C-alpha positions, 0 to 999 in steps of 0.5 A: 418630517418632524413638523408634519409629525407635530401636526398629527392629531391623536387619531392620526397617530393611533393609525400608524402601523407598527413598522411606521412607529418603528421607522420614526427617528429618535429626534421625531420621537422626542419631538412628540408633545406630551399630549401626543405621547398620551394618545399613543396606543399601548400596542404602539408603545410595545412596538417602540425600539429600545433606541426610541424608548431610551430617547424619550424625554423626562417630560414624555416619561412623566406623561406616560399613562399607567397602561402605557407603562405596562405596555413597555416590553422587557427590552423597553424597560431595560432600555430606560436610563436611570434618569428616565426610570426615576422620572416614572410616576409612582402610580405608573411604577406600581402597575408595572408587571412583575416580569417588567420588575424582574428585568430591571438592571442593577443600575436601574434598581440602584437608581430607584428613588425612596418614593419609588421603593415605598410605592413598590407592591409586595408582588413587585418586591418579590419579583426583584432578582437577588442581583438587584436586591444586593445593590440597593442602598441602605436607605432604599432598604430602610424605605421598604414597607413592613408588609413588603419586607414580610413578603420577601422570599427567604432566598431574598433575605439570604441574599442581603449584604451585611450592610443591608442587614445592619441597616434594617430598622427596629420595626423591620427587624420586629416584622421579620417572619420566623422563616426569614430570620432563619434565612439570615446568613451567619455573616448577617447575623453577626452584623446585627446591632445590639438594638436589632438583636434585642428587637428580635421576637422571642419566637424568632430567636428560638427558631434560629439555627445553631450556626446562627446562634454560634455566629453571634458576637459577644457584644450581641 
């Protein structure tokens, strides 16, 4: 029972086999202390069912080590509630594999905090699927670091919504690579503010396609 589980030392917890870990009820999982959670082996974390992952308390998610965060299966990652995801420490988020980032649901992507967006590595940003990218708020887009924005694939840039394009900061617009500027769809070119257009580097303007130039409004 739960009382017996709480009495288990780290070595005892680590001796539990996969089937024993998966047989734990969600109530038993939630009863584990943060110290016990941190003692769980990565192979055991990987063995958790989606129901068990979804039942983890905020304190337990915060307690996860970087190795444990990396050990979550893609199904386990998708099972995290938005509240659980937001409670993941930035150091844990930064070490998550690109395969884990790529399976985030749109609700999860939209729930990422500003601090978490800032913490994403360039390879993680590149791993965001377009469905996740388009649900990011303008605040989240503005939180993207310059180095991460510059690393974004042209397909990702092309997927931006007009609101997202119009929200890019002056520094972000300046940082866009020539190929990224060329990837902007006409609707997004038309959505750029006059300040953003003025922030475009000459080399980028010169590289713009005719259809992009034609899409510019009179005020731009």
